[in-house]
C-alpha positions as CSV (number, residue, x, y, z in Angstrom):
1,X,-0.3,0.2,-0.3
2,X,2.5,2.7,1.4
3,X,5.0,4.1,-1.4
4,X,7.3,6.6,0.2
5,X,10.3,7.9,-2.1
6,X,12.8,8.6,0.6
7,X,13.7,6.9,3.2
8,X,11.9,3.5,2.2
9,X,13.5,0.3,2.9
10,X,13.6,-1.9,-0.6
11,X,15.2,-5.4,1.0
12,X,13.1,-7.8,3.9
13,X,9.9,-9.4,4.2
14,X,7.8,-5.7,5.2
15,X,9.2,-3.8,2.5
16,X,6.6,-1.3,1.2
17,X,4.8,-1.2,4.7
18,X,5.0,1.9,5.8
19,X,4.5,2.9,9.9
20,X,3.6,6.2,11.3
21,X,4.9,5.7,15.3
22,X,3.5,8.4,17.7
23,X,5.6,6.9,20.8
24,X,8.7,7.2,23.0
25,X,11.2,5.0,25.8
26,X,10.5,1.6,24.7
27,X,7.4,-0.4,25.0
28,X,6.4,1.8,20.9
29,X,10.3,2.4,20.2
30,X,11.9,-1.1,20.1
31,X,8.4,-2.3,18.1
32,X,9.0,0.0,15.2
33,X,12.9,-0.8,15.5
34,X,12.1,-4.6,15.5
35,X,9.6,-4.3,12.1
36,X,12.1,-1.6,10.1
37,X,15.0,-4.3,10.5
38,X,12.8,-6.3,9.0
39,X,12.7,-3.9,6.0
40,X,9.1,-1.3,6.6
41,X,9.8,2.0,6.5
42,X,9.2,3.6,9.6
43,X,8.8,7.1,10.7
44,X,9.2,8.8,14.6
45,X,7.0,11.5,14.7
46,X,7.6,13.7,17.5
47,X,7.2,16.5,19.7
48,X,8.8,19.9,18.3
49,X,9.9,20.9,22.0
50,X,12.2,18.1,23.4
51,X,11.3,15.3,21.1
52,X,11.7,11.1,23.2
53,X,12.6,11.5,26.1
54,X,14.9,8.3,25.9
55,X,17.1,10.8,23.9
56,X,18.4,11.7,27.1
57,X,18.9,8.5,29.5
58,X,21.8,6.8,29.6
59,X,25.3,6.7,28.0
60,X,25.5,9.8,25.3
61,X,26.9,12.0,22.6
62,X,26.6,15.1,20.8
63,X,22.5,14.8,22.6
64,X,21.6,11.7,21.5
65,X,21.7,8.7,23.6
66,X,22.9,4.8,22.7
67,X,20.0,3.7,23.9
68,X,17.9,5.7,22.1
69,X,20.1,4.9,19.4
70,X,19.3,0.9,19.5
71,X,16.0,1.3,19.6
72,X,15.3,3.7,17.3
73,X,17.6,2.9,13.8
74,X,15.8,2.5,10.8
75,X,13.8,4.9,11.2
76,X,12.8,8.9,9.9
77,X,12.0,11.8,12.5
78,X,9.6,15.0,11.9
79,X,8.8,16.8,15.4
80,X,5.6,18.7,14.9
81,X,3.5,20.7,17.0
82,X,0.3,19.0,17.0
83,X,-1.5,22.5,19.1
84,X,-1.1,24.2,15.0
85,X,-3.4,23.2,12.4
86,X,-0.8,23.1,9.8
87,X,1.0,20.4,12.3
88,X,-2.3,18.6,12.5
89,X,-3.1,18.1,8.6
90,X,0.5,16.7,8.6
91,X,-0.1,14.2,10.7
92,X,-3.2,12.5,9.4
93,X,-1.4,13.0,6.0
94,X,0.6,10.6,7.2
95,X,-1.7,8.3,8.9
96,X,-4.3,8.5,5.4
97,X,-1.1,6.9,3.1
98,X,0.3,4.8,6.1
99,X,0.0,0.8,6.6
100,X,0.3,1.6,10.5
101,X,-0.3,3.8,13.2
102,X,0.5,3.6,16.6
103,X,0.4,4.7,20.0
104,X,2.3,4.5,23.0
105,X,0.0,7.1,25.1
106,X,-2.3,6.7,28.0
107,X,-5.9,5.1,26.9
108,X,-8.0,8.2,25.4
109,X,-5.2,10.7,25.2
110,X,-4.6,10.6,21.2
111,X,-7.6,10.6,20.9
112,X,-8.2,13.6,22.5
113,X,-6.1,15.0,20.1
114,X,-8.4,14.2,17.5
115,X,-6.8,11.2,15.9
116,X,-8.9,8.7,17.3
117,X,-9.6,4.8,15.8
118,X,-13.3,5.8,14.0
119,X,-12.0,8.9,12.6
120,X,-8.4,7.2,11.5
121,X,-10.5,4.1,10.8
122,X,-12.7,5.6,8.8
123,X,-10.3,8.0,7.0
124,X,-7.9,5.1,6.5
125,X,-10.2,1.7,6.0
126,X,-7.5,-0.7,5.1
127,X,-5.7,1.0,9.1
128,X,-3.5,-1.3,11.5
129,X,-4.6,0.8,14.4
130,X,-2.6,0.0,17.6
131,X,-2.6,1.2,21.1
132,X,0.2,0.7,23.4
133,X,-0.2,1.1,27.0
134,X,0.7,-0.3,30.8
135,X,-2.7,-1.9,31.4
136,X,-4.7,-1.7,28.4
137,X,-8.2,0.8,27.4
138,X,-10.1,-0.6,31.1
139,X,-10.0,-1.7,34.2
140,X,-9.4,0.2,37.4
141,X,-5.9,0.9,36.9
142,X,-6.3,2.0,32.9
143,X,-5.3,5.7,33.6
144,X,-2.5,5.3,35.6
145,X,1.0,6.3,34.9
146,X,3.3,3.4,33.8
147,X,7.2,2.0,33.9
148,X,8.9,-1.1,33.3
149,X,9.2,-1.6,36.8
150,X,5.5,-1.4,38.0
151,X,4.3,-3.8,35.1
152,X,7.9,-6.0,36.7
153,X,6.4,-6.0,39.7
154,X,2.4,-7.0,39.3
155,X,3.2,-9.1,36.2
156,X,5.5,-11.7,39.1
157,X,8.4,-10.4,37.8
158,X,9.7,-9.4,40.6
159,X,8.8,-12.2,43.1
160,X,9.9,-14.4,40.6
161,X,13.8,-13.3,41.2
162,X,13.2,-13.7,45.0
163,X,16.5,-14.0,47.2
164,X,17.2,-14.3,50.9
165,X,16.5,-10.9,50.8
166,X,13.7,-10.4,49.4
167,X,11.4,-9.8,45.7
168,X,14.2,-7.9,43.1
169,X,13.6,-6.8,39.7
170,X,15.1,-7.7,36.8
171,X,18.1,-4.9,35.9
172,X,16.9,-4.4,32.6
173,X,14.2,-3.0,30.5
174,X,12.7,-6.7,30.5
175,X,8.5,-5.8,30.8
176,X,8.4,-2.9,27.8
177,X,10.9,-5.6,25.9
178,X,8.1,-8.1,26.4
179,X,4.9,-5.4,25.5
180,X,7.2,-4.4,22.1
181,X,7.7,-7.5,20.6
182,X,3.8,-8.4,21.9
183,X,3.2,-5.5,19.8
184,X,5.2,-6.4,16.7
185,X,4.1,-9.7,16.7
186,X,0.6,-7.9,16.4
187,X,1.1,-6.5,13.9
188,X,2.8,-8.2,11.6
189,X,-0.4,-10.2,12.5
190,X,-2.9,-7.8,11.3
191,X,-0.9,-7.5,8.8
192,X,-1.9,-10.6,7.3
193,X,-5.4,-10.4,8.0
194,X,-5.9,-7.7,5.9
195,X,-4.1,-9.5,3.3
196,X,-7.0,-11.2,3.4
197,X,-9.9,-9.2,3.7
198,X,-8.5,-6.0,2.9
199,X,-9.7,-4.4,6.1
200,X,-7.8,-3.0,8.5
201,X,-8.4,-3.7,12.5
202,X,-7.5,-1.0,16.0
203,X,-5.0,-3.7,17.5
204,X,-5.1,-2.8,22.0
205,X,-1.5,-3.9,23.3
206,X,-0.8,-4.1,27.5
207,X,2.1,-4.0,28.1
208,X,0.8,-5.5,31.7
209,X,-0.8,-8.7,29.8
210,X,1.8,-9.3,27.5
211,X,3.9,-10.2,30.8
212,X,1.6,-12.2,31.9
213,X,1.4,-14.2,28.9
214,X,5.1,-14.4,28.6
215,X,5.1,-15.6,32.4
216,X,2.8,-17.5,33.0
217,X,3.9,-21.2,31.9
218,X,6.8,-20.9,34.0
219,X,6.9,-18.4,36.8
220,X,3.0,-19.6,37.5
221,X,3.5,-22.7,36.8
222,X,1.8,-22.8,41.1
223,X,-1.1,-20.4,40.2
224,X,-2.3,-22.6,37.1
225,X,-3.4,-25.8,38.4
226,X,-6.4,-25.3,40.5
227,X,-8.1,-29.0,41.6
228,X,-6.7,-29.8,45.1
229,X,-5.2,-33.4,43.6
230,X,-3.0,-31.3,41.7
231,X,1.0,-32.6,42.1
232,X,2.7,-29.3,43.1
233,X,6.5,-29.7,42.7
234,X,9.5,-27.7,43.7
235,X,10.0,-24.6,40.5
236,X,13.4,-25.7,39.1
237,X,13.1,-21.2,38.8
238,X,13.3,-21.1,42.1
239,X,16.4,-22.5,42.6
240,X,18.0,-21.1,39.8
241,X,21.8,-19.8,40.3
242,X,25.1,-19.5,38.8
243,X,28.3,-21.1,40.0
244,X,31.7,-19.7,41.5
245,X,34.5,-21.7,40.5
246,X,37.9,-20.3,42.4
247,X,38.4,-17.6,39.9
248,X,35.1,-16.5,39.0
249,X,31.7,-17.8,38.0
250,X,30.0,-19.9,35.3
251,X,26.4,-21.3,34.9
252,X,25.8,-24.8,34.1
253,X,23.4,-27.1,33.3
254,X,22.6,-30.7,34.0
255,X,19.5,-31.0,32.7
256,X,19.5,-35.1,32.0
257,X,20.7,-38.5,34.2
258,X,23.4,-38.6,31.2
259,X,24.6,-35.5,31.9
260,X,24.6,-35.1,35.9
261,X,27.1,-38.5,35.5
262,X,28.6,-36.8,32.8
263,X,29.7,-33.7,34.5
264,X,30.3,-35.7,38.1
265,X,32.2,-38.5,36.5
266,X,34.5,-34.7,34.7
267,X,34.7,-32.8,37.7
268,X,36.5,-35.8,39.8
269,X,33.2,-36.8,42.0
270,X,31.5,-40.1,40.4
271,X,30.4,-41.1,43.6
272,X,27.8,-37.9,43.4
273,X,26.6,-39.6,39.4
274,X,25.1,-42.7,41.9
275,X,23.7,-41.3,45.2
276,X,20.6,-41.6,45.5
277,X,19.9,-37.8,46.3
278,X,20.5,-37.2,42.7
279,X,21.1,-40.0,40.7
280,X,17.4,-39.5,39.2
281,X,15.4,-36.1,38.3
282,X,13.3,-37.4,40.1
283,X,15.2,-37.1,43.0
284,X,17.4,-34.2,42.1
285,X,13.9,-32.1,41.6
286,X,12.4,-33.2,44.8
287,X,15.7,-32.0,46.7
288,X,16.9,-28.9,44.7
289,X,19.1,-27.1,47.4
290,X,21.1,-30.0,48.1
291,X,21.6,-31.2,44.9
292,X,22.7,-27.4,44.1
293,X,24.7,-27.7,46.9
294,X,27.0,-30.1,45.6
295,X,27.2,-29.1,42.5
296,X,28.7,-26.0,43.3
297,X,31.0,-28.1,45.6
298,X,32.1,-30.3,43.0
299,X,32.9,-27.0,40.4
300,X,34.7,-25.1,43.4
301,X,38.0,-26.7,42.8
302,X,38.1,-25.6,39.7
303,X,38.6,-22.7,37.7
304,X,36.8,-21.3,35.1
305,X,38.9,-22.9,32.2
306,X,38.5,-25.9,33.8
307,X,35.2,-26.6,34.6
308,X,34.1,-25.2,30.9
309,X,36.9,-27.9,29.8
310,X,35.0,-30.4,31.8
311,X,31.6,-29.6,30.9
312,X,32.6,-29.2,26.8
313,X,34.1,-33.0,27.4
314,X,30.7,-34.4,28.9
315,X,28.3,-32.3,26.5
316,X,27.4,-30.4,29.9
317,X,25.9,-27.2,29.6
318,X,27.2,-24.0,30.4
319,X,29.5,-21.1,29.7
320,X,31.2,-18.2,31.4
321,X,29.0,-15.4,32.8
322,X,30.2,-12.3,31.3
323,X,30.1,-8.3,31.9
324,X,28.4,-6.6,29.7
325,X,31.1,-5.2,27.9
326,X,32.9,-8.8,27.2
327,X,30.3,-9.3,25.6
328,X,30.8,-8.5,22.2
329,X,34.4,-10.3,22.5
330,X,33.3,-13.5,23.5
331,X,34.2,-15.7,21.2
332,X,31.0,-16.8,19.8
333,X,29.2,-13.8,19.1
334,X,32.2,-12.9,17.3
335,X,32.0,-15.8,14.9
336,X,28.5,-15.2,13.9
337,X,28.2,-11.7,13.8
338,X,26.4,-10.7,16.6
339,X,26.9,-7.4,17.1
340,X,28.2,-4.8,14.8
341,X,30.5,-1.7,14.7
342,X,28.8,1.2,13.2
343,X,29.7,4.7,12.0
344,X,27.0,7.1,13.8
345,X,27.0,10.5,12.0
346,X,26.0,11.6,15.9
347,X,27.9,9.6,17.5
348,X,31.3,8.0,16.0
349,X,31.8,4.5,16.4
350,X,29.1,2.5,18.3
351,X,28.0,-0.9,18.8
352,X,24.4,-2.3,17.7
353,X,23.7,-6.0,17.6
354,X,21.4,-8.0,15.1
355,X,18.8,-9.3,14.9
356,X,18.0,-13.0,16.8
357,X,15.5,-13.9,13.0
358,X,17.9,-13.9,10.4
359,X,16.0,-13.7,7.3
360,X,17.3,-14.1,4.7
361,X,17.3,-10.0,3.5
362,X,19.5,-7.7,4.5
363,X,17.8,-4.9,5.7
364,X,20.6,-1.1,5.6
365,X,19.5,0.9,7.8
366,X,19.2,4.0,8.5
367,X,21.1,5.8,11.7
368,X,19.1,6.6,14.6
369,X,17.5,10.1,13.6
370,X,18.6,12.9,15.0
371,X,15.4,15.2,16.3
372,X,13.4,16.2,13.5
373,X,16.4,15.1,11.2
374,X,13.4,14.2,8.4
375,X,11.2,16.9,8.9
376,X,11.8,19.3,5.4
377,X,11.9,15.9,3.9
378,X,8.7,14.8,5.2
379,X,7.2,17.8,4.4
380,X,8.7,17.5,0.7
381,X,7.6,14.4,0.1
382,X,3.9,15.7,0.6
383,X,3.8,18.1,-1.5
384,X,4.7,21.6,1.1
385,X,6.7,23.9,-0.3
386,X,9.9,25.5,0.8
387,X,8.0,28.6,1.6
388,X,5.4,26.6,3.5
389,X,8.2,24.1,5.3
390,X,10.0,27.7,6.9
391,X,6.6,29.6,8.0
392,X,6.3,26.0,9.7
393,X,9.5,25.9,11.5
394,X,9.3,29.9,11.8
395,X,6.6,29.7,14.0
396,X,7.0,26.7,16.0
397,X,4.9,24.2,14.4
398,X,7.4,21.1,12.5
399,X,10.6,21.3,14.0
């Protein structure tokens, strides 16, 4: 449907799909960034004053953060003051020619600005209209403000990471990113449906519900089976841990009986392989605490390199625990090209990850845009004259 002359990706399965993003921070931008890596053309609509707040979080250079750059590569940016009638008209022109419009504000906010689902659908019946919010469009929490830690607390993440000191948060924007992945998948699903029906549809994405669905099979396993005769075995996840060797830490898992026997022999403790407390998966599952204690005691006698070599010889999964600064230099990460070094016109030399799904096409992404970097370009695409564009800029209607 969409055909944008400038900035259109000509490869990837979503080539030709045009997305208008009206959101900030992580949940919405990370979703559209993923779709951009698959070929979609994304126009990021930012306010005309400060733009996306994520531009100012974390490590940064020349007014742009690395966090923003990794979540917004592949997009063009237009800055608009939607209190101005001409800026409002511009956004409508973008929506009317888009395949997807996605907004990430509290329920009702975008509708009050005049860009609600009903009017958008009337103007563009093929539009996939996406609303992403913390708690969804209804319910007692619908109008509450949300950040990632709030969802982590409600969706089971924090209690699921409990230690002897109490519940803890994952030190990453996991709730936002789960919502982003859910949103990206829902958008592609809606686009496939539209290819059959010819009709757009409205999608409501709730960060809370996305994270509940993500967590339920494992984190909530004891909250799933409700009958009195259900057998509730210990939850392995509650005992997940890393192991300290003599000079560092590793992550290792012996999931099967043969792996347990193999690692015991490899670590010179064959008597533990036949110890009735640990010899079978059922026995280990009934006493995770002592099982992990025995595992840790075995490993403590070896260096990281020794333990990894012996685990590999026994065909037992094991890797070193890497500091974030070490990840990009890991031999496998380097060999498969999982992290690339690129030159950004604002940030200079930087690292960016490849996406986990390799789709056969190589999409050359635009670097993450400066605030309003493509405003003139996009307005020109929409037929605005240089004089009209200059007038919008002068009065602050466009950045």
